[in-house]
BAFI-3210 file (N, C-alpha, C; in Angstrom, 3 decimals, decimal comma, padded with zeros to 6 digits):
// residues 263
n [1|2|3|4|5|6|7|8|9|10|11|12|13|14|15|16|17|18|19|20|21|22|23|24|25|26|27|28|29|30|31|32|33|34|35|36|37|38|39|40|41|42|43|44|45|46|47|48|49|50|51|52|53|54|55|56|57|58|59|60|61|62|63|64|65|66|67|68|69|70|71|72|73|74|75|76|77|78|79|80|81|82|83|84|85|86|87|88|89|90|91|92|93|94|95|96|97|98|99|100|101|102|103|104|105|106|107|108|109|110|111|112|113|114|115|116|117|118|119|120|121|122|123|124|125|126|127|128|129|130|131|132|133|134|135|136|137|138|139|140|141|142|143|144|145|146|147|148|149|150|151|152|153|154|155|156|157|158|159|160|161|162|163|164|165|166|167|168|169|170|171|172|173|174|175|176|177|178|179|180|181|182|183|184|185|186|187|188|189|190|191|192|193|194|195|196|197|198|199|200|201|202|203|204|205|206|207|208|209|210|211|212|213|214|215|216|217|218|219|220|221|222|223|224|225|226|227|228|229|230|231|232|233|234|235|236|237|238|239|240|241|242|243|244|245|246|247|248|249|250|251|252|253|254|255|256|257|258|259|260|261|262|263]
n.u [001,235|000,786|001,388|000,491|-000,533|000,744|-002,046|-001,973|-004,314|-006,103|-007,321|-007,491|-007,034|-005,140|-002,413|-001,897|-002,832|-002,206|000,479|001,017|-000,068|000,925|003,210|002,978|002,109|004,782|006,411|005,707|005,622|007,915|007,107|004,293|001,295|-000,307|-004,265|-005,338|-008,406|-009,131|-010,107|-012,631|-013,540|-012,015|-013,678|-016,032|-015,778|-015,433|-013,928|-012,383|-010,855|-008,660|-008,469|-005,107|-004,901|-003,580|-004,893|-004,145|-005,824|-006,992|-007,997|-008,937|-009,766|-013,360|-013,893|-014,315|-015,567|-014,879|-014,540|-017,497|-017,348|-015,361|-016,664|-018,589|-017,270|-016,099|-018,125|-017,762|-016,049|-014,530|-013,839|-012,822|-012,839|-010,479|-007,497|-007,250|-005,825|-006,155|-006,017|-006,251|-006,604|-005,840|-005,993|-004,909|-006,557|-009,073|-009,974|-011,535|-014,785|-014,112|-012,002|-013,321|-015,138|-014,590|-013,323|-015,710|-016,871|-015,342|-015,375|-017,655|-017,276|-016,717|-013,676|-010,861|-010,146|-006,644|-004,821|-005,039|-004,179|-004,340|-003,408|-001,748|-001,693|-001,101|-003,728|-006,535|-007,264|-005,181|-001,905|-000,711|-001,518|-000,711|002,219|003,328|002,999|002,410|005,620|009,145|009,650|007,331|006,649|008,673|007,693|005,129|006,037|007,519|005,374|003,927|006,233|005,907|003,479|003,725|004,961|003,191|002,013|002,366|003,736|000,599|-002,667|-005,276|-007,324|-006,823|-007,438|-008,496|-009,908|-010,273|-010,972|-011,711|-014,356|-017,960|-021,161|-024,609|-022,381|-020,706|-022,926|-022,950|-021,911|-023,293|-023,206|-021,137|-020,444|-016,729|-015,862|-013,755|-011,693|-010,985|-007,912|-005,639|-003,131|-003,723|-003,473|-004,786|-004,568|-005,809|-005,631|-006,418|-009,653|-009,136|-007,579|-009,542|-011,429|-014,274|-015,460|-016,436|-015,965|-015,559|-014,311|-013,980|-014,284|-011,950|-012,834|-015,585|-018,069|-019,393|-021,224|-022,800|-021,190|-018,818|-016,894|-014,277|-012,316|-009,429|-007,648|-007,684|-007,065|-004,259|-003,054|-002,960|-000,518|000,245|-000,742|-003,469|-006,167|-007,721|-008,736|-012,079|-010,786|-010,176|-011,183|-009,647|-008,122|-010,229|-011,109|-008,496|-008,064|-010,027|-010,096|-007,630|-007,312|-009,107|-007,357|-005,616|-002,467|001,443|002,423|001,066|000,652|001,032|-001,357|-001,798|-003,266|-003,955|-004,711|-004,205|-004,964]
n.v [-001,126|001,644|005,250|008,613|010,981|012,102|012,535|014,246|014,314|015,952|016,398|018,653|020,303|020,518|020,107|017,266|015,048|015,620|015,723|013,252|012,129|013,103|012,144|010,307|009,446|011,270|008,989|007,244|009,699|011,738|013,415|014,446|015,804|018,574|018,965|021,000|020,073|021,494|024,524|025,804|026,990|025,322|023,092|023,499|022,876|020,703|018,666|015,704|011,993|010,009|006,790|006,939|008,374|008,186|008,388|009,982|009,984|011,887|011,243|013,344|011,088|011,348|010,824|007,921|007,877|009,783|013,141|015,538|017,481|016,429|014,364|014,964|017,086|015,019|013,690|015,157|014,572|013,047|009,888|007,841|004,478|005,052|004,590|004,459|005,322|004,602|006,723|006,813|009,110|009,697|010,028|008,427|006,637|005,205|003,791|003,020|002,979|004,206|004,122|001,908|003,879|005,982|004,244|002,995|005,610|007,118|004,290|004,974|006,348|006,547|005,434|002,985|001,151|000,288|-000,180|001,002|002,563|003,089|005,721|007,778|010,930|013,051|014,430|016,804|018,104|019,485|019,122|016,111|013,844|011,683|013,086|014,864|013,706|012,580|011,123|011,510|008,276|007,232|009,085|008,266|005,304|006,002|007,290|004,673|002,718|003,890|003,201|000,250|000,729|001,551|-000,230|-002,565|-001,638|-000,780|-004,076|-005,304|-004,990|-003,204|-004,785|-006,997|-006,079|-006,287|-004,653|-005,155|-004,145|-003,885|-002,397|-002,225|-001,871|-000,811|002,122|004,251|005,957|009,133|011,670|014,204|017,326|019,771|023,074|023,732|026,197|029,201|031,421|034,639|035,970|037,854|038,517|038,755|039,138|040,116|039,418|037,986|035,285|032,463|032,976|032,310|030,014|028,395|025,554|025,288|028,657|029,119|031,239|035,076|036,858|039,727|040,136|037,685|037,151|036,128|033,652|031,160|029,150|026,758|026,359|025,279|022,718|021,077|021,130|022,718|023,965|026,659|027,556|026,025|027,181|029,738|032,657|033,827|031,855|032,726|031,904|030,171|027,794|027,137|026,437|023,637|022,236|021,010|019,623|017,368|016,610|015,240|013,528|012,062|011,080|010,061|007,845|005,851|005,840|003,798|002,492|003,416|003,021|003,154|001,755|002,193|000,180|-001,398|-002,295|-003,326|-004,294|-006,186|-008,783]
n.w [000,091|-000,860|000,326|000,302|001,417|004,742|008,022|010,697|013,426|015,370|018,870|021,466|023,555|025,991|024,837|024,963|024,075|021,507|021,224|021,531|019,589|016,417|017,662|017,060|014,197|013,349|013,606|011,352|009,431|008,645|006,994|007,622|007,941|009,762|011,434|012,946|015,489|017,668|018,187|017,637|014,978|013,050|013,645|012,171|009,959|007,038|005,488|003,435|002,668|000,751|-000,202|-001,141|001,489|004,474|007,708|011,041|014,343|016,703|020,495|023,353|026,716|028,206|030,551|030,024|027,300|023,935|023,400|023,271|021,533|019,580|018,525|017,127|015,159|013,400|011,895|010,164|008,981|005,674|004,547|002,215|001,551|003,105|004,709|008,848|011,793|014,912|018,628|021,885|024,549|028,245|031,313|033,016|034,863|033,641|029,817|028,548|026,374|024,659|022,545|021,136|019,813|018,753|016,851|015,521|014,473|012,982|010,740|009,981|008,602|006,104|006,124|007,229|010,214|010,982|013,197|016,374|019,685|023,344|025,003|027,846|029,522|030,912|033,980|033,615|035,670|037,695|037,830|038,809|039,009|036,800|035,799|033,756|031,834|028,032|028,701|027,810|027,104|026,855|024,332|022,950|022,285|020,841|018,985|017,790|017,072|015,237|013,616|013,450|012,317|009,594|008,427|008,317|006,626|004,749|002,892|003,286|001,865|002,103|002,889|004,684|007,232|009,920|012,275|016,103|018,996|022,296|024,559|025,483|023,715|024,862|024,723|027,294|029,899|029,077|031,415|032,983|031,680|033,308|034,256|035,474|038,203|038,117|039,683|038,914|039,757|041,121|039,546|037,491|033,644|031,700|029,108|027,935|026,936|027,972|026,885|023,826|024,067|024,760|024,056|022,927|023,239|025,912|027,250|027,867|025,544|026,289|028,828|031,162|033,000|032,884|032,260|030,459|032,147|031,054|028,654|029,517|029,102|031,176|030,644|031,659|029,686|029,805|032,707|032,471|030,678|030,899|031,755|033,027|035,698|037,197|036,924|039,220|040,628|043,359|047,058|047,559|045,799|043,581|044,792|046,429|044,474|042,946|045,097|044,878|042,108|042,126|044,116|042,266|040,232|040,813|041,809|040,626|037,090|034,205|031,291|027,336|025,769|022,910|019,884|016,842|014,244|011,337|009,872]
ca.u [000,216|001,540|000,828|000,888|-000,135|-000,163|-002,129|-002,541|-005,891|-006,554|-008,769|-006,408|-006,970|-003,978|-001,534|-001,189|-003,233|-001,382|002,162|000,682|-000,856|002,241|005,090|003,005|002,999|006,074|007,108|005,251|006,186|008,570|006,141|003,393|000,498|-001,850|-005,417|-005,879|-009,707|-009,146|-010,514|-014,443|-013,576|-012,135|-014,162|-017,258|-015,754|-015,873|-012,452|-011,893|-009,320|-008,667|-007,759|-004,091|-004,177|-003,794|-005,196|-003,659|-007,041|-006,249|-008,897|-008,721|-010,726|-013,753|-015,335|-013,922|-016,283|-014,711|-015,335|-019,036|-017,066|-014,595|-017,798|-019,400|-016,309|-015,864|-018,817|-017,873|-014,780|-014,981|-012,421|-013,008|-011,764|-009,174|-006,903|-007,208|-004,757|-006,950|-005,739|-007,691|-005,952|-006,854|-005,842|-004,315|-008,340|-009,356|-010,205|-013,442|-015,694|-012,939|-011,177|-014,678|-016,288|-013,594|-013,397|-016,789|-017,148|-014,292|-015,909|-019,385|-017,631|-014,988|-012,480|-010,725|-009,109|-005,768|-004,217|-005,269|-003,316|-004,392|-002,115|-001,718|-001,445|-001,298|-005,310|-006,690|-007,152|-003,976|-000,524|-000,584|-001,751|-000,075|002,375|004,122|002,478|003,026|006,805|009,774|009,073|005,595|006,335|009,374|006,818|004,401|007,192|007,787|004,190|003,825|007,225|005,406|002,493|004,209|005,176|001,804|001,059|003,730|003,496|-000,619|-003,773|-006,748|-008,930|-005,910|-007,305|-009,952|-009,581|-010,854|-010,845|-011,516|-015,274|-018,479|-022,411|-024,614|-021,722|-020,957|-023,638|-021,837|-022,197|-024,191|-022,274|-021,392|-018,730|-015,986|-015,765|-012,347|-011,579|-008,974|-006,501|-005,175|-002,350|-004,467|-003,256|-005,925|-003,941|-006,803|-005,225|-007,799|-010,330|-008,495|-007,455|-011,118|-012,320|-015,624|-015,822|-017,307|-014,962|-015,886|-013,588|-013,730|-013,306|-011,772|-013,163|-016,784|-017,698|-020,499|-020,641|-023,059|-020,176|-017,583|-016,329|-013,350|-010,805|-008,852|-006,633|-007,483|-006,168|-003,091|-002,547|-002,815|000,770|000,453|-001,603|-004,204|-007,419|-008,412|-009,968|-012,130|-009,895|-010,341|-012,434|-009,484|-007,731|-010,968|-010,880|-007,401|-007,690|-010,951|-009,671|-006,214|-007,657|-009,974|-006,736|-004,486|-000,653|002,214|002,972|000,385|001,139|000,018|-002,185|-001,691|-003,924|-003,220|-005,685|-004,161|-005,430]
ca.v [000,361|003,605|006,410|009,998|012,108|011,418|013,396|014,129|015,420|015,965|017,519|018,510|021,638|020,769|019,174|016,042|014,094|016,383|015,532|011,569|011,632|014,004|011,622|008,161|010,133|011,389|007,323|006,646|009,688|012,741|014,344|014,406|017,424|018,829|019,299|020,976|020,331|022,134|025,673|025,314|027,521|024,481|022,382|023,422|023,290|019,689|017,331|014,713|011,964|009,385|006,136|006,635|008,874|008,068|009,690|009,578|011,151|011,274|012,064|012,406|010,821|012,416|009,812|006,865|008,290|011,106|014,794|015,428|018,511|016,346|013,394|016,081|017,154|013,770|013,636|016,371|013,902|011,787|008,787|007,017|003,818|005,459|003,633|005,192|005,196|006,263|007,202|007,511|009,469|008,719|010,186|007,060|005,651|004,286|004,854|002,201|003,203|005,673|003,432|001,684|004,651|006,158|003,343|003,117|006,755|006,835|004,054|005,363|007,820|006,146|005,017|001,863|001,110|-000,354|000,301|001,473|002,603|003,621|006,132|007,973|012,036|014,085|014,611|017,977|018,264|019,620|018,569|015,186|012,560|011,388|014,074|015,228|012,845|011,952|011,269|011,016|007,409|007,511|009,510|006,852|004,577|006,480|007,137|003,158|002,604|004,837|002,571|-000,951|000,902|002,329|-001,551|-003,090|-001,078|-001,742|-005,276|-005,171|-004,259|-002,547|-006,000|-007,525|-005,146|-005,929|-004,174|-005,471|-003,138|-002,958|-001,574|-002,281|-001,383|000,599|003,052|004,417|007,448|010,818|012,443|015,637|018,260|021,052|023,509|023,949|027,216|029,539|032,773|034,871|036,691|039,716|038,356|038,300|040,337|040,383|039,032|037,222|033,361|032,014|032,911|031,773|028,322|027,774|024,841|025,787|029,655|029,465|032,053|036,066|038,268|040,898|039,702|036,406|036,686|035,932|031,975|030,387|027,472|025,109|025,912|024,462|021,539|021,688|021,050|023,551|025,168|028,646|027,633|025,139|027,672|030,794|032,520|034,320|031,251|033,953|030,815|029,473|026,802|027,728|025,454|022,394|021,573|020,631|018,677|016,804|015,862|014,705|012,611|010,606|010,100|008,646|006,081|005,177|005,232|002,957|002,862|002,500|003,502|002,547|001,931|002,066|-000,291|-001,184|-002,990|-003,930|-005,075|-007,384|-010,314]
ca.w [-000,344|-001,093|001,132|-000,733|002,707|006,406|008,465|011,823|013,713|017,621|019,184|022,569|024,491|027,122|024,117|026,116|022,685|020,319|021,358|021,719|017,612|016,503|017,643|016,022|012,438|013,197|013,124|010,032|008,498|009,155|006,613|008,143|007,955|010,975|011,481|014,443|015,782|018,969|017,764|016,667|013,463|012,700|013,733|011,249|008,453|006,095|005,752|002,759|002,378|-000,290|-000,120|-000,453|001,962|005,834|008,790|012,430|014,753|018,323|021,010|025,465|027,070|029,063|031,466|029,645|025,940|023,525|023,909|022,411|020,185|018,765|017,897|015,687|014,402|013,106|011,270|009,171|007,899|004,887|004,155|000,894|002,036|003,585|006,354|010,023|013,242|016,356|019,659|022,525|025,150|028,997|032,412|033,806|035,404|031,906|028,493|028,952|025,714|023,434|021,411|020,251|019,674|017,483|015,780|014,771|014,332|011,928|010,479|009,336|007,710|005,116|006,970|007,425|010,723|010,890|014,819|017,587|020,913|024,355|026,185|029,330|029,563|032,365|033,904|033,414|037,195|038,566|037,320|040,311|038,137|035,328|035,525|032,606|030,723|027,837|028,676|026,518|026,913|025,790|022,850|022,047|022,272|020,343|017,153|017,250|017,253|014,160|012,247|013,197|011,462|008,342|007,516|008,557|005,523|003,116|002,540|003,506|001,749|003,396|003,010|005,593|008,453|011,261|014,160|017,228|020,405|023,396|024,946|025,367|024,114|024,372|024,537|028,590|029,848|029,190|032,887|032,923|031,769|034,288|034,138|036,741|038,676|038,606|040,270|038,450|040,531|040,685|038,826|035,519|032,825|030,720|027,984|027,246|026,569|028,330|026,093|022,550|023,741|025,316|022,818|023,319|023,276|026,820|028,163|027,161|024,558|027,157|029,874|031,511|034,988|032,713|031,380|030,160|032,447|030,348|027,064|029,738|029,792|032,398|030,515|031,953|028,644|029,987|033,813|032,597|029,839|031,844|031,487|034,875|037,020|037,318|036,640|040,394|041,316|044,455|047,942|048,345|044,989|042,524|046,002|046,556|042,751|042,796|046,575|044,551|041,146|042,552|044,496|041,223|038,546|041,633|042,091|039,775|035,904|033,609|030,000|026,929|025,452|021,029|018,740|015,339|012,724|010,208|009,750]
c.u [000,846|000,075|000,613|000,761|-000,012|-000,943|-002,767|-003,235|-006,017|-007,477|-008,918|-006,338|-005,909|-002,748|-001,227|-001,818|-002,211|000,011|002,033|000,070|000,432|003,644|004,159|002,695|003,691|006,604|006,795|005,111|007,048|007,608|005,327|002,509|-000,401|-003,227|-005,564|-007,654|-010,237|-010,027|-011,932|-014,086|-013,138|-012,832|-016,148|-017,020|-015,601|-014,193|-012,475|-010,720|-010,002|-008,157|-006,615|-003,467|-004,102|-003,995|-005,020|-004,753|-006,915|-007,687|-008,708|-010,193|-011,280|-014,527|-015,424|-015,282|-014,591|-015,029|-016,536|-018,810|-016,165|-016,170|-018,365|-018,460|-016,136|-016,299|-019,075|-016,064|-014,630|-013,537|-013,622|-011,941|-010,072|-008,477|-006,625|-005,729|-005,269|-006,064|-006,155|-006,111|-006,099|-005,344|-005,621|-005,242|-008,671|-009,916|-012,036|-013,607|-014,823|-012,653|-012,986|-015,709|-015,396|-013,555|-014,844|-017,924|-016,559|-014,914|-016,838|-019,107|-016,597|-014,286|-012,155|-009,654|-008,054|-004,796|-004,775|-004,836|-004,423|-003,398|-002,023|-001,201|-002,000|-002,889|-005,038|-007,032|-006,038|-002,714|-000,046|-000,357|-001,868|000,589|003,020|004,348|002,139|004,670|007,380|009,876|008,339|006,023|007,633|008,762|005,306|004,983|007,401|006,149|003,711|005,036|005,924|004,067|003,050|004,213|005,134|001,596|001,686|003,496|001,570|-001,689|-004,843|-007,644|-008,195|-006,178|-008,678|-009,547|-010,581|-010,713|-012,334|-013,361|-017,020|-020,497|-023,703|-023,068|-021,613|-021,354|-021,959|-023,065|-022,861|-022,793|-022,528|-020,142|-017,833|-016,112|-014,194|-012,933|-010,190|-008,504|-006,298|-003,798|-002,764|-003,837|-003,763|-005,527|-004,933|-006,656|-006,218|-008,498|-010,251|-008,144|-008,320|-012,329|-013,465|-016,362|-016,637|-016,930|-014,829|-014,479|-012,739|-013,693|-013,316|-012,533|-015,295|-016,939|-019,251|-020,728|-021,352|-022,183|-018,765|-017,144|-015,119|-011,863|-009,980|-007,620|-006,285|-006,888|-004,704|-002,335|-002,244|-000,898|000,840|-000,245|-002,163|-005,757|-007,294|-009,369|-010,732|-011,137|-010,920|-011,526|-011,299|-008,701|-008,196|-011,110|-009,984|-007,407|-008,886|-010,049|-007,752|-006,441|-008,605|-008,444|-005,716|-002,868|000,253|001,727|002,092|001,325|000,706|-000,213|-002,087|-002,371|-003,643|-004,265|-005,668|-004,235|-004,203]
c.v [001,299|004,342|007,666|011,167|011,499|011,959|012,950|014,888|014,623|016,304|017,565|019,696|021,959|020,061|018,039|014,865|014,598|015,267|013,779|011,369|012,242|012,907|010,050|008,564|010,512|009,886|006,547|007,747|011,069|013,701|014,523|016,475|017,272|019,377|019,120|020,968|020,934|023,532|025,312|025,946|026,072|023,055|022,601|023,285|021,435|019,058|015,775|014,285|011,003|007,903|006,077|007,576|008,205|008,707|009,179|010,026|010,227|012,079|011,867|012,191|010,969|011,104|008,578|007,450|009,349|012,176|014,486|016,338|017,691|014,887|014,529|016,376|016,305|013,594|014,633|015,517|013,369|011,015|008,117|005,448|004,246|004,812|005,070|004,630|006,026|005,424|007,698|008,035|010,359|009,929|009,081|006,817|004,470|005,264|003,841|002,281|003,998|005,396|002,456|002,227|005,628|005,308|003,584|004,578|007,100|005,625|003,932|006,428|007,562|005,264|003,496|001,641|000,016|-000,719|001,142|001,651|003,917|004,326|007,169|009,723|012,662|014,477|015,832|018,455|018,309|019,092|017,166|013,993|012,478|012,484|013,557|014,518|013,045|012,215|011,022|009,228|006,771|007,892|008,706|006,018|004,827|006,348|005,206|002,788|002,763|004,184|001,532|-000,413|001,054|000,515|-002,180|-002,949|-001,437|-002,979|-005,783|-004,023|-004,068|-003,828|-007,105|-006,969|-005,221|-006,337|-004,599|-004,236|-003,890|-002,306|-001,913|-001,348|-001,888|000,900|003,067|005,917|008,354|011,015|013,987|016,396|020,225|021,844|023,803|026,250|027,922|031,059|032,707|036,153|037,795|039,738|038,193|039,677|041,000|040,283|038,011|035,245|032,558|031,820|032,305|030,478|027,790|026,819|025,230|027,688|029,983|030,998|033,683|036,179|039,124|040,970|038,554|035,941|036,332|034,533|031,461|028,988|026,279|025,442|024,939|023,227|020,907|020,463|020,868|023,717|026,217|028,668|027,037|025,905|029,090|031,814|033,262|033,032|032,282|032,800|029,777|028,442|027,086|026,060|024,724|021,661|020,760|018,901|017,533|016,029|015,178|013,775|011,452|010,016|009,399|007,625|005,076|004,759|004,057|003,507|002,471|003,478|002,740|002,872|001,507|000,924|-000,211|-002,447|-002,692|-004,323|-005,666|-008,729|-011,142]
c.w [000,359|-000,436|000,292|000,209|003,844|006,748|010,112|013,031|015,065|017,943|020,854|023,002|024,993|026,550|024,728|024,449|021,866|020,270|021,369|019,709|016,593|016,677|016,665|014,725|012,637|012,186|011,683|008,721|008,585|008,325|006,083|008,355|009,720|010,741|013,074|015,138|017,218|018,955|016,945|015,381|012,340|012,317|012,684|010,082|008,360|005,707|004,445|002,612|001,828|000,136|000,005|-000,111|003,473|006,662|010,398|013,464|016,781|019,533|022,660|025,131|028,590|029,644|031,014|028,076|025,484|023,723|022,506|021,172|019,211|017,948|017,026|015,045|013,479|012,181|009,882|008,030|007,672|004,474|003,045|000,574|002,235|005,084|007,735|010,907|014,544|018,141|020,528|023,765|026,935|030,382|033,608|034,570|033,987|030,878|028,171|026,279|024,246|022,960|020,659|019,459|018,530|016,199|014,485|014,259|012,543|010,704|009,193|008,365|006,520|005,683|007,266|008,214|010,996|011,946|015,182|018,956|021,861|025,103|026,936|028,835|030,896|032,665|034,109|034,619|038,216|037,388|038,673|039,454|036,751|034,952|035,260|031,642|029,612|027,661|027,888|026,437|026,812|024,899|022,319|021,151|020,772|018,786|016,712|016,721|015,207|012,555|012,149|012,113|009,798|007,561|007,608|007,443|004,463|002,614|003,244|002,418|002,815|003,602|003,792|006,910|008,186|012,471|014,977|018,656|021,390|024,092|024,730|024,680|024,981|025,180|026,775|028,021|029,899|030,449|032,355|032,920|032,304|034,327|035,391|036,118|038,957|038,725|039,278|039,369|039,951|040,015|037,226|034,973|031,643|029,808|026,877|026,474|026,503|027,961|024,054|023,362|024,197|023,772|022,585|023,252|024,614|027,850|027,228|026,346|025,554|028,228|030,650|032,876|034,551|031,704|031,853|030,431|031,561|029,261|028,065|030,162|030,290|032,362|030,780|031,415|029,291|031,159|033,215|031,709|029,930|031,905|033,187|036,170|037,591|037,270|037,764|040,165|042,959|045,347|047,760|047,174|044,111|043,665|045,903|045,760|042,578|043,997|045,522|043,124|041,183|042,863|043,616|040,564|039,225|041,845|041,185|038,306|035,153|032,112|028,753|026,050|023,124|020,790|017,408|014,542|011,387|010,527|010,028]
res [m|n|l|s|t|v|t|a|a|y|f|s|p|t|d|t|t|k|k|a|v|e|a|i|a|q|g|i|s|p|d|f|k|r|l|d|l|t|p|a|a|s|r|e|q|s|y|s|f|g|p|e|d|l|l|v|i|g|a|p|v|y|g|g|r|i|p|l|q|e|a|e|a|i|r|a|i|h|g|s|c|t|p|v|v|l|a|a|v|y|g|n|r|a|y|e|d|a|l|l|e|l|r|d|l|l|s|s|q|g|f|i|p|v|a|a|g|a|f|i|g|e|h|s|f|g|n|v|i|a|a|g|r|p|d|q|d|d|l|d|k|c|a|d|f|g|r|r|i|a|s|q|l|k|e|a|s|l|g|d|f|s|l|q|l|p|g|q|y|p|y|k|a|r|g|a|q|s|g|l|v|h|q|v|s|g|d|c|i|r|c|m|r|c|a|s|v|c|p|t|g|a|i|s|r|e|d|p|a|e|k|d|m|s|l|c|i|k|c|q|a|c|a|k|k|c|p|k|g|a|r|i|v|p|d|g|m|i|e|t|m|v|e|k|l|s|a|m|c|g|p|g|r|k|e|p|e|l|f|f|g|r|k]
***
């Protein structure tokens, strides 16, 4: 199978998914393209790929599912017997139905899933759970995953692939969406970085203290990318969340799980 282009696509508010997906794409072909689905404007467009293209697409895992915003964006991405590699990036707890959901969505859009991986990224809530991940060891494994995929694609046709993935039907129910409260401290310089990185437009572009809670998806991009650390969750809230999540994640370092579809 000869590939004409490799495209790395991702919804990645805090850049963890972006890092993993780009490392996979780099392993397949150093000359890859990027499709960032994080900005709302990019998700309002449609995209098409042919049989000689390869799409590497990644999603963060929110409560065992991929974000609704990315699921909606995928419905405007069209393939024509196009091979696709799937990546789910989760905060050390579990990825549950995310890879299965990605596979089903892309299959319905004309793509042929050839491989998939579940990777660990620093949890959105603070920098305690899976801190700094994906780290260099993770990224090396992502690149090696990409090289293995490239080797398999050279030696096979799309009819040789049938990708089986863990997960359950019906998918895990999505939790009720509720925004995360932030207080804006006196360190704020009104650079409006928070508003520009918010993937849903929840933060006012005139006043960083104004936020539409119905649009907030708790990705924490606004807080993590604030140059002054001026967006603060009220005392005790994050600590309580981290304590609960740490108990659910358990001890030890989780490693990537890789799946190949070649029969």
